C-alpha positions in Angstrom: 2.0 38.0 25.9 3.4 34.5 26.5 6.0 34.6 29.3 6.7 30.9 29.7 6.0 27.4 28.5 6.7 24.2 30.2 6.2 20.8 28.8 6.3 17.4 30.3 5.1 14.1 28.6 1.9 15.1 26.8 1.0 18.1 28.9 2.0 21.6 28.6 1.6 24.7 30.8 1.5 28.1 29.2 1.7 31.4 31.3 0.6 34.6 29.9 1.0 38.3 31.3 -1.7 40.7 30.9 -0.7 44.3 32.0 -4.4 45.6 32.0 -5.4 42.6 34.3 -2.3 43.2 36.5 -3.3 46.9 37.1 -7.0 45.8 37.8 -5.9 43.2 40.3 -3.5 45.5 42.0 -6.2 48.1 42.5 -8.7 45.8 43.8 -6.2 44.1 46.1 -5.1 47.4 47.6 -8.6 48.4 48.2 -9.1 45.5 50.5 -5.5 45.3 52.0 -2.5 47.6 52.9 0.4 45.8 51.2 0.8 43.7 48.2 3.7 41.6 49.6 4.8 38.6 47.4 1.4 38.7 45.4 2.8 41.5 43.2 4.8 39.1 41.0 1.9 36.8 40.4 -0.7 39.5 39.6 -1.8 39.8 35.9 -0.8 36.3 35.0 -3.0 33.4 33.5 -1.8 29.9 33.2 -3.4 27.3 31.1 -2.6 23.5 31.3 -3.5 21.5 28.1 -2.7 18.1 26.5 -3.4 19.4 23.1 -0.6 19.4 20.4 -1.2 23.0 19.4 0.8 26.2 19.9 -0.1 28.8 22.5 -0.6 31.5 19.9 
């Protein structure tokens, strides 16, 4: 799911959220550490930087 798009000049950053990836990252992280802290908000996100003139879909 696309959650944000940022464009500047000829570059674009698309950020996607993947709930399956988020759950997997959370489980793996908690196996190694005691607390998620501020990382919880970033888990399950994938960002792509491009200079192509194409849509994120």
